[in-house]
C-alpha positions in Angstrom: -27.1 -12.0 -99.8 -27.4 -8.2 -99.2 -23.9 -6.1 -98.5 -23.5 -5.4 -95.0 -22.8 -1.8 -96.0 -25.9 -1.4 -97.3 -28.3 -2.2 -94.1 -30.2 0.2 -92.9 -28.8 0.9 -88.9 -28.9 4.6 -87.8 -26.3 6.2 -88.4 -25.5 7.0 -84.5 -25.9 3.1 -83.5 -22.9 2.7 -86.4 -21.0 5.2 -84.9 -21.6 6.0 -81.2 -21.2 3.5 -78.2 -24.1 2.7 -75.5 -22.2 5.3 -73.0 -22.5 8.2 -75.6 -26.1 7.4 -76.5 -27.0 7.3 -72.8 -25.6 10.9 -72.6 -27.3 11.9 -75.4 -30.7 11.0 -74.0 -29.4 12.3 -70.6 -29.2 15.8 -72.2 -32.2 15.6 -74.2 -34.0 15.1 -70.5 -31.8 17.8 -69.3 -32.9 20.3 -72.2 -36.5 19.5 -71.5 -36.3 20.1 -67.9 -34.5 23.6 -68.2 -37.2 24.5 -70.9 -39.9 23.9 -68.5 -38.5 25.8 -65.9 -37.6 28.7 -67.6 -41.2 28.8 -69.1 -42.2 28.5 -65.6 -40.3 31.2 -64.9 -41.5 33.7 -67.5 -45.1 33.0 -66.7 -44.5 33.7 -63.2 -43.1 37.2 -64.3 -39.8 36.0 -63.2 -38.2 36.3 -66.7 -39.0 39.6 -68.7 -39.2 39.9 -72.5 -40.0 37.1 -74.7 -39.4 33.5 -74.2 -38.7 31.2 -77.1 -38.5 28.3 -76.1 -37.2 24.7 -78.1 -39.4 22.4 -76.1 -40.1 19.8 -79.1 -36.7 20.2 -80.4 -34.4 18.8 -77.7 -33.2 16.2 -79.6 -31.8 18.5 -82.6 -29.6 20.4 -80.7 -27.9 17.0 -79.2 -27.6 15.2 -82.0 -25.9 18.2 -83.9 -23.5 18.5 -81.0 -23.1 14.4 -80.3 -20.2 14.4 -82.5 -18.5 17.9 -81.4 -15.4 18.1 -79.3 -15.0 21.0 -76.6 -12.7 22.7 -79.5 -15.5 22.9 -81.6 -17.5 26.2 -81.8 -21.2 26.7 -82.3 -24.0 29.2 -82.8 -27.5 29.4 -82.5 -30.6 31.2 -83.4 -33.5 32.5 -80.6 -34.0 29.1 -79.5 -30.6 28.4 -78.7 -30.8 27.1 -74.6 -30.9 23.2 -76.0 -27.7 23.6 -78.6 -26.1 25.4 -75.6 -26.8 22.8 -73.1 -26.1 19.9 -75.6 -22.9 21.5 -76.1 -21.7 21.5 -72.3 -23.2 24.8 -70.9 -23.4 25.0 -67.3 -27.0 25.0 -66.9 -27.3 26.5 -63.6 -25.3 29.9 -65.2 -27.3 29.6 -68.2 -30.6 29.8 -66.3 
């Protein structure tokens, strides 16, 4: 019989409960909606400059921030909207 510690259960399933995982999924949806709203505003000329979106990278910020606390600090790149939202930024202030 194989050793239970050698199973293929994903890390997040082993270490995070259902509520944390549901919260992570909600943040991914929020990031996507934020990015779509930012893109729409940019295309309508309401935001000037460049608009490097993180659409399609929603899970990377959430996964990175899932195990962090309020005391932890992060930094990101030019596609950092999702990371900020994943860390808990106030979306209305960010937009």
